[in-house]
N, C-alpha and C positions, 0 to 999 in steps of 0.2 A: 470621552471615558473609555477606558480599556478594560476588557473582560477576558477571563480564561474560562473555557468550557471544559469540564471534567467528566470522564466516563464514570461507569459504575464503580470502578476501583480507585477513582480519584486521580487518574492520570490526565494531564492536560492534553486534549485532543484537537483543540482550536483556540485561537485567540482573535479578538475583533476590536475594532474601534467604532464606538457608536456615538451619535450626536447627543443622545440623552441618557438618562438613568433608566435602568431596567431593574426589575425585582430580582434580588439575589436569592439563591438557594444553595443547597449543598453541592450542586453541580455547576453553578455559575458564580464565580468570584470576581471581585474588582481587582486589577493589577495596576501598577504605577505607570507602565509604559508598554509600547508594542515591541516586545522582545521575543524573538523566535526561540530563545533558550528556555522558555517555559514549556514549549512543546515536548510531549512525552515524559515530562517531569511529574512526579507524584507530589500531591498536596496533602498535608496532614490537616484534616478538617477539625480535629479536636483541639490542636494547639495553634491553628491558623498560621502555618508556616510551610514553606517549600522544603521538601526533603531532598536528599542526594540520590534518591532511587528513581530510576528511569525505566520506562516501558521497554521491554526487550523487543527487538525486531523479530518478526516472524522468520523462522528458519526456511531456507530454500531447500526443497527436497533434493537429496542427492540420488543420482541414478547410477546403477552398477555399469561396469564396462559392457556387459552383455546387453543391457537395456539400450545403451548408446549404439552398439553395433546393429542391434535389431532395427532400431529407428532409421539408421543410415541405409540399411538394406531395403526397408520398405520405401524409403524416399527414392532410391535408385530404381526400384521396380516400378513405381508410379511414373517416374520420368521416362523409363523405357517403354512403358505401355502407352504413354502419350505420344512418344515419337513414332511408335508402330502405328497408331491410329492416324497420325498426321500423314505418314507415308502411304498408308492405304487410301487416304482421302485424295492424295495427289494423283495416285495411280488411277483412281476412278474418274478423275476430272480430265484425263488426257484423251 
């Protein structure tokens, strides 16, 4: 038996195949097959049908050009600091 697990807004967040029946509720519904196309799709619990609405992906935060440059500078400074420490360790071991 196949089941879809719905989040609090009734979007499918997981599907599974189980050997036996489980108790259904508003967040667990039976589906006909193991089809990943159910994932992120909204289920209408009043009419018991899948809608054409899908869960939107989380947006990836955009960084400004200045933030990118600052991150690159910090990375280079850390690299140079490590090199300086390694060189000073080599000189102390001679």
